[in-house]
N, C-alpha and C positions, 0 to 999 in steps of 0.2 A: 866958544869951544866947538859947538856943533858944526859950524861952517868949516873949521879946520879939519874935522873928522871927515866930512863929506868930500872936501877937496883932496884929501890924502887918498881916500878910496877911489875917487874918480881917476886919479893919476896911476893907480895900481891895477884897475880892472877896466877892460875895454867896454865901451858903451856903444851898442848898435841900435840904429833906428828900426822901427817897424816900417817895412817897405810895402809897396804894392804887392810884391810876391808873397810877403808874409801874410797879408790880408787875404790873398787868394787861398793860401794853405789853410788858414783859420776857417774861412767860409766853407771850403770843400770838406774838411774833416768834421766841422760842426754839422753840416747838412747830412753827411753820411751817417753820423752817429744819431742824429735826430730821426732819420728814417728808420733806424733800428730801435727807436724808442728810448735812446740813451741821451740824457741831458748832461752836458759837461759844463763845468765852470769856465767862463770866458777867460779868466786869468790863466788857467791851466792850458787852454787852447793857444793863447798867445805865447806862453813860455814854450810849449811844445812846437809850435810852428816856427818860432825863432830858432830853436835848436835844430830842427830839420833843415831849415834854410842855410844855416851856418855849418852844418855837419857836426854839431855838438852832441854830447850825451847829457841827459838830465840826471843829476844825482839827487835822490830824495828818499826819505823814509816813508813817504806817502805815495805809493806807486799806483794805486787803484785807477785814478783817472788817466795818468800818463801812459799806463799800459794799454789803454784803449785807443791810443793815437797810432795809427799805422805808420810804419817807417821811422818811428822815434826809438832811439836807443835809451833805455832807462837803466840806471844803476841804483840798486837799493843800498842806501847807506845807513 
């Protein structure tokens, strides 16, 4: 049953790879924030960088770290 669930979701939601450009965005933002003394979770950096690269908005109820990512559009849900 778990495999069927996963296959159905994969058919409904696009899956995008983490590219070299994504990695560059992650590195740049992570370094900029670290220089300001701000430590950000890698998962949030990856999500934010992917959204920036694809022109997506991140919808979340936990906006704190995402609002620290320059150029990222965040929607509080």
